[in-house]
C-alpha positions in Angstrom: 0.0 0.0 0.0 2.8 2.4 0.8 4.5 1.6 -2.5 1.3 2.5 -4.4 0.9 5.7 -2.4 4.5 6.7 -3.1 4.0 6.0 -6.8 0.9 8.2 -7.0 2.8 10.9 -5.0 5.7 11.0 -7.4 3.3 10.9 -10.4 1.2 13.8 -9.2 4.3 15.8 -8.0 6.2 15.4 -11.3 3.2 16.4 -13.4 2.6 19.4 -11.2 6.2 20.6 -11.4 6.2 20.0 -15.2 2.9 21.8 -15.7 4.0 24.7 -13.5 7.2 25.1 -15.7 5.1 25.0 -18.9 2.8 27.7 -17.5 5.8 30.2 -17.7 7.5 28.6 -20.6 4.6 28.4 -23.1 4.4 31.2 -25.7 0.7 30.8 -26.2 -1.3 32.3 -23.2 -4.2 29.8 -23.8 -1.8 26.9 -23.5 -0.4 28.5 -20.3 -3.9 28.5 -18.8 -4.5 24.9 -19.7 -1.2 23.9 -18.1 -2.3 25.9 -15.0 -5.5 23.8 -14.8 -3.4 20.6 -15.1 -1.2 21.8 -12.3 -4.3 22.5 -10.1 -5.8 19.1 -10.8 -2.6 17.3 -9.8 -2.2 19.5 -6.7 -5.7 18.3 -5.7 -4.4 14.8 -6.1 -1.6 15.5 -3.7 -4.0 17.0 -1.1 -6.1 13.8 -1.3 -3.0 11.7 -0.6 -2.5 13.8 2.5 -6.1 13.2 3.7 -7.2 16.8 3.0 -10.1 16.1 0.8 -11.7 19.5 1.6 -8.7 21.4 0.2 -8.7 19.2 -2.9 -12.3 19.9 -3.5 -11.9 23.7 -3.0 -8.9 23.7 -5.3 -10.9 22.0 -8.1 -14.2 24.0 -7.6 -12.7 27.5 -7.0 -9.5 27.6 -8.9 -10.2 25.2 -11.8 -13.9 25.9 -12.0 -13.8 29.7 -11.6 -10.4 31.4 -11.7 -8.6 29.4 -14.4 -11.7 29.0 -16.6 -12.5 32.7 -16.2 -9.0 33.7 -17.1 -9.1 31.4 -20.1 -12.2 33.1 -21.4 -10.7 36.5 -20.8 -7.6 35.6 -22.7 -9.6 34.2 -25.6 -12.2 37.0 -25.8 -10.0 40.0 -25.3 -7.7 41.2 -28.0 -4.6 41.5 -25.9 -1.3 42.5 -27.6 1.1 40.2 -25.8 4.0 41.5 -27.9 3.5 45.0 -26.4 3.3 43.5 -22.9 6.7 41.8 -23.4 8.3 45.0 -24.8 9.5 46.1 -21.4 10.9 42.7 -20.4 14.5 43.5 -20.7 14.1 46.8 -18.8 12.8 45.0 -15.7 15.1 41.9 -16.1 17.7 43.0 -13.5 15.0 43.6 -10.8 13.3 40.3 -11.6 16.6 38.5 -11.5 17.4 40.0 -8.1 14.0 38.9 -6.7 14.5 35.5 -8.2 17.9 35.0 -6.6 16.5 36.1 -3.2 13.6 33.6 -3.5 16.0 30.9 -4.5 18.2 31.5 -1.4 15.1 31.4 0.8 14.0 28.1 -0.7 17.5 26.6 -0.2 17.5 27.7 3.4 14.1 26.2 4.0 14.8 22.9 2.3 18.2 22.7 4.0 16.7 23.0 7.5 13.8 20.7 6.7 13.6 17.4 8.7 11.0 14.7 8.2 10.0 12.6 11.1 8.9 9.0 10.9 5.3 9.6 11.8 4.7 12.6 9.6 2.1 10.8 7.5 0.1 9.9 10.6 0.3 13.5 11.9 -0.9 14.9 8.6 -4.0 12.8 8.4 -4.9 13.0 12.1 -7.8 15.2 13.0 -7.8 17.9 15.7 -7.9 16.2 19.2 -11.2 17.7 20.4 -12.8 16.8 17.0 -11.4 13.3 16.7 -14.7 11.6 15.9 -15.7 13.8 12.9 -14.5 14.0 9.3 -11.7 16.3 8.0 -14.2 18.6 6.4 -16.5 18.9 9.4 -13.5 19.5 11.8 -12.2 22.3 9.5 -15.7 23.8 9.4 -16.2 23.7 13.1 -12.8 25.4 13.8 -13.3 27.9 11.1 -16.8 29.0 12.2 -16.1 29.0 16.0 -12.5 29.7 16.9 -11.5 31.7 13.8 -15.0 33.1 13.0 -13.9 36.8 13.4 -10.9 36.3 11.1 -13.1 34.6 8.6 -15.6 37.5 8.6 -12.7 40.0 8.4 -11.3 38.2 5.3 -14.8 38.2 3.7 -15.1 42.0 4.3 -11.6 42.6 2.8 -12.5 40.6 -0.3 -15.9 42.5 -0.6 -14.1 45.9 -0.4 -11.5 44.7 -2.9 -14.3 43.6 -5.3 -16.2 46.9 -4.9 -13.0 48.9 -5.4 -12.1 47.0 -8.6 -15.6 47.6 -10.0 -15.5 51.3 -9.2 -12.0 51.8 -10.7 -12.9 50.0 -13.9 -16.4 51.4 -14.4 -16.5 54.0 -17.2 -19.6 55.8 -18.3 -19.9 56.3 -22.0 -21.6 59.4 -23.4 -24.8 58.9 -25.4 -25.7 55.5 -23.9 -29.3 55.2 -22.8 -29.7 54.0 -19.2 -32.6 53.1 -17.0 -33.6 55.7 -14.4 -36.0 54.3 -11.8 -37.1 57.8 -10.4 -37.9 59.1 -13.8 -40.0 56.0 -14.6 -41.9 56.2 -11.4 -42.5 59.9 -11.7 -43.6 59.7 -15.4 -47.0 61.3 -16.1 -49.4 60.8 -18.9 -48.6 64.2 -20.3 -44.9 63.3 -20.6 -45.6 60.4 -23.0 -48.9 61.2 -24.7 -49.4 64.3 -26.9 -52.9 65.0 -28.4 -53.0 66.7 -31.7 -56.2 68.3 -33.1 -56.1 67.4 -36.8 -58.4 69.3 -39.1 -60.7 67.4 -41.3 -59.1 66.5 -44.6 -55.6 67.4 -43.4 -54.5 64.2 -41.9 -51.5 62.1 -42.7 
């Protein structure tokens, strides 16, 4: 059983790393999004191996079903000039290289000081002690909506403000476009929409 688990782990991990590399190496943005979806799916497989089925489901539903697919439709529907976006690549290359080196040093320090105990797999799948008789999803829900409920509400408010801010910043009113006005519709009178003309006999249309 452990051999099968190890094989699936190396399979999902290798595909995830390869798909992540192809996301940044692919020249076609649509192909990059498809590789991103592949990386998300294999990451969900890794979460299932760790016993975190809730995180795997959220990764598939939220990221694959919403973020990645929405980004794919945006890339396909908008006429984005990617040659113009890459025009300033060489200008920002030194700064990007410096940040990349700093991140590489941090990763080396983290991996170099990482130690794996013998019972790490049992600890990863073990539920919280007070909630030992419930599933992983139910235990996470109870903790999230009891102990960390204020942090959860604060995160929701931050996301709501960010969404409203993005809508306000990107909203542009075009001149000459007819829009619905509820007060004008409610206050509309018969005289505003009906005009009676007295037509003389024999001089109609």
